[in-house]
C-alpha positions as CSV (number, residue, x, y, z in Angstrom):
1,M,123.4,61.8,82.1
2,Q,123.6,63.9,78.6
3,T,126.3,65.8,77.3
4,Y,126.4,69.4,75.7
5,V,128.9,71.4,73.8
6,V,129.1,75.3,74.7
7,K,128.1,77.2,71.7
8,S,128.6,81.1,71.4
9,G,126.4,83.3,73.4
10,D,125.6,80.4,76.1
11,T,125.5,80.9,79.7
12,L,125.3,78.4,82.3
13,G,121.7,79.9,83.2
14,K,120.7,79.6,79.5
15,I,121.8,75.9,79.4
16,S,120.1,75.1,82.8
17,T,116.9,76.4,81.4
18,R,117.2,74.4,78.3
19,F,117.7,71.1,80.2
20,Y,116.0,71.8,83.4
21,S,113.4,74.4,82.5
22,D,114.7,76.4,85.6
23,A,117.8,78.9,85.2
24,S,118.7,78.6,88.7
25,Q,119.7,74.9,88.8
26,F,122.8,75.9,86.9
27,P,125.0,74.8,90.2
28,L,124.0,71.0,89.0
29,I,125.9,71.7,86.0
30,V,128.9,73.2,87.8
31,A,129.3,70.6,90.4
32,A,129.1,67.9,87.5
33,N,131.8,69.4,85.6
34,R,134.0,70.9,88.4
35,I,133.8,74.2,86.8
36,A,135.9,76.9,89.1
37,N,134.6,80.2,87.4
38,P,130.6,79.7,86.5
39,D,131.2,83.0,84.3
40,R,133.7,81.7,82.3
41,L,132.6,79.3,79.7
42,R,134.6,78.2,76.6
43,V,132.9,77.7,73.1
44,G,133.5,74.0,72.2
45,Q,133.7,73.1,75.9
46,R,131.7,69.7,76.4
47,L,129.5,69.6,79.5
48,N,128.2,66.8,81.5
49,I,124.4,67.2,82.3
50,P,123.1,65.4,84.9
51,D,119.8,63.9,84.6
52,A,117.0,65.8,86.5
53,G,115.6,63.2,88.5
54,T,119.0,62.1,90.0
55,A,121.1,65.6,89.9
56,T,119.8,66.6,93.5
57,S,121.0,63.5,95.2
58,A,124.1,62.9,93.0
59,F,125.8,66.5,93.3
60,V,126.2,69.3,95.7
61,V,124.2,72.3,94.4
62,T,126.0,74.7,95.7
63,P,128.4,76.3,93.3
64,P,132.0,76.5,94.5
65,E,133.0,80.2,95.0
66,P,136.0,80.9,92.7
67,P,138.8,82.4,94.8
68,P,139.7,85.7,94.4
69,T,142.7,86.2,91.9
70,P,144.3,89.4,90.5
71,A,142.3,88.7,86.9
72,A,139.1,88.7,88.7
73,S,139.8,92.1,89.8
74,A,141.2,93.1,86.4
75,V,138.0,92.9,84.5
76,L,137.1,96.3,85.9
77,S,138.8,98.8,83.3
78,S,139.9,102.5,84.5
79,A,137.1,103.7,82.6
80,T,134.5,101.6,84.4
81,V,136.3,102.4,87.6
82,N,136.0,106.2,87.0
83,L,132.4,106.1,85.7
84,N,131.2,104.0,88.7
85,A,132.6,106.7,91.0
86,Q,131.3,109.5,89.1
87,R,127.8,107.9,89.2
88,L,127.9,107.2,92.8
89,A,129.2,110.9,93.6
90,G,125.7,112.3,93.7
91,V,123.9,110.0,96.1
92,D,124.1,109.7,100.0
93,P,128.0,109.4,100.8
94,K,127.2,106.3,103.1
95,L,125.2,104.7,100.0
96,A,128.1,105.5,97.8
97,Q,130.5,103.6,99.7
98,L,128.2,100.6,99.9
99,G,127.9,100.8,96.3
100,L,131.7,100.7,95.6
101,R,132.0,97.9,98.3
102,L,129.6,95.9,96.2
103,V,131.5,96.5,93.0
104,D,134.7,95.4,94.7
105,L,133.0,92.3,96.4
106,C,131.7,91.2,92.8
107,A,134.9,92.1,91.0
108,Q,136.7,89.5,93.8
109,A,133.9,87.1,92.8
110,G,134.7,87.2,89.2
111,V,131.8,89.4,88.3
112,A,132.3,93.0,86.7
113,L,129.5,95.8,87.6
114,L,128.9,99.0,85.8
115,I,127.3,101.7,88.0
116,T,124.6,102.9,85.3
117,Q,122.8,105.5,87.4
118,G,122.7,107.1,90.8
119,L,120.9,110.4,91.4
120,R,118.1,111.4,88.9
121,T,116.3,114.3,88.9
122,W,112.6,114.8,89.0
123,E,112.7,116.2,85.6
124,E,114.5,112.9,84.1
125,Q,112.1,110.6,86.2
126,D,109.2,112.2,84.3
127,A,111.2,111.8,81.2
128,L,111.7,108.1,82.0
129,F,107.9,107.8,83.1
130,A,106.9,108.8,79.9
131,Q,109.1,106.3,77.7
132,G,106.8,103.6,76.5
133,R,103.6,105.8,76.9
134,T,104.1,109.0,75.2
135,T,107.7,108.8,73.8
136,P,109.3,105.7,72.1
137,G,110.9,103.1,73.9
138,N,109.9,100.4,76.6
139,I,108.3,101.1,79.9
140,V,110.7,101.0,82.3
141,T,109.2,102.6,85.4
142,N,106.0,103.3,87.1
143,A,107.1,106.4,89.1
144,H,106.9,109.9,88.2
145,G,109.2,112.6,89.3
146,G,109.3,112.9,92.9
147,E,108.4,108.9,93.5
148,S,111.7,107.1,93.0
149,W,114.1,106.6,95.4
150,H,116.5,107.6,93.0
151,N,115.3,111.1,93.1
152,F,116.6,111.2,96.4
153,G,120.0,109.9,96.1
154,L,119.0,106.6,97.9
155,A,119.5,104.5,95.2
156,F,122.1,103.2,92.3
157,D,121.4,100.7,89.2
158,I,124.0,98.3,87.9
159,L,124.6,96.4,84.9
160,V,126.7,92.8,84.5
161,L,129.5,93.1,82.2
162,D,130.6,90.2,80.3
163,S,134.2,89.0,80.1
164,V,135.3,91.5,77.6
165,G,133.6,94.4,79.2
166,K,130.2,94.6,77.2
167,A,126.9,94.8,78.8
168,D,125.3,91.5,79.7
169,W,121.1,92.2,80.1
170,D,120.7,88.4,80.1
171,T,119.2,87.8,83.4
172,H,120.2,84.3,83.3
173,H,123.8,84.9,83.6
174,P,124.6,83.9,87.0
175,G,126.4,87.3,87.6
176,W,123.1,88.9,88.5
177,M,121.9,86.7,91.3
178,R,125.7,87.0,92.4
179,A,125.6,90.8,92.6
180,A,122.2,90.2,94.2
181,A,123.1,88.0,97.3
182,L,126.4,90.2,97.8
183,G,124.0,93.5,97.6
184,K,121.7,92.0,100.2
185,S,124.7,90.7,102.3
186,L,125.8,94.7,102.8
187,G,122.1,95.3,104.0
188,L,120.8,96.8,100.5
189,E,117.3,96.3,99.5
190,W,117.1,94.4,95.8
191,G,114.5,95.5,93.1
192,G,114.7,92.0,92.2
193,D,112.9,91.0,95.4
194,W,109.9,93.3,94.7
195,T,106.6,91.4,93.7
196,T,104.9,93.9,91.8
197,F,107.6,95.6,89.3
198,K,110.6,93.4,89.7
199,D,114.0,95.9,88.7
200,L,116.9,93.4,88.9
201,P,119.5,96.3,88.3
202,H,118.1,98.2,91.3
203,F,119.5,98.7,94.9
204,Q,118.8,101.0,97.5
205,H,119.1,102.0,101.2
206,I,116.3,103.7,102.4
207,G,116.0,103.2,106.5
208,H,112.5,103.9,107.9
209,L,111.8,106.8,105.4
210,T,108.9,107.4,103.2
211,L,108.7,108.9,99.8
212,G,106.4,111.3,101.3
213,E,108.8,112.3,103.8
214,C,111.6,112.7,101.4
215,R,109.2,115.2,99.3
216,E,108.4,117.1,102.3
217,L,112.5,117.5,103.5
218,F,113.7,117.9,99.6
219,S,113.2,121.7,99.9
220,Q,115.9,121.8,102.7
221,G,118.2,119.7,100.3
222,L,119.4,116.3,99.9
223,E,121.5,116.4,102.9
224,A,118.6,116.9,105.0
225,I,117.1,113.7,103.5
226,W,120.4,111.8,104.0
227,Q,120.8,112.7,107.4
228,R,117.4,110.6,108.5
229,I,119.1,107.7,107.2
230,D,120.7,105.0,109.9
231,L,122.9,103.0,107.5
């Protein structure tokens, strides 16, 4: 067994990748050190790192769920709560309820979420598609206007916040996988499960609708589309 001293910027996912070449093995470290909250490491904290060959049999690989506490819910500032409500206001009301429920469940598990976007206009979608192609930035979508579930109020995106409320885009952070599991438990489809263009921040609920059907109904208003969704 090795030991490791936590440094600034470390997450359990990063440490797991360093020793096991696999971020998903972080529960081995959690079990070996009886870590109550996997999202909260202290700089200078000394961790026992089980040997890869014996870790599976020696330790429980399922991380313990941290008990809900007032502190876990308190990581959501009033500004974040207001932004989440505003950004879900434009989507299907039933989907908005699921989105807020996901935020609450994650907060109870010690993970703070920010809703970054809900409804997106077709013009905004075209501008996003141009990014990294004809305008500066990275390619973030393969969808033109009318080709994204965001355009019909049937999807929202999230961002995991760190312990001081800043954006944490490190997808090795355990909070991303916890949000994915909780979202899917609510019946939401997670973009991280897609095979061609993985989209970890993305959640949607589309029922049996197709994008073609959404485009046909769009002239009648978003409510006409939402009425076709069986949540």
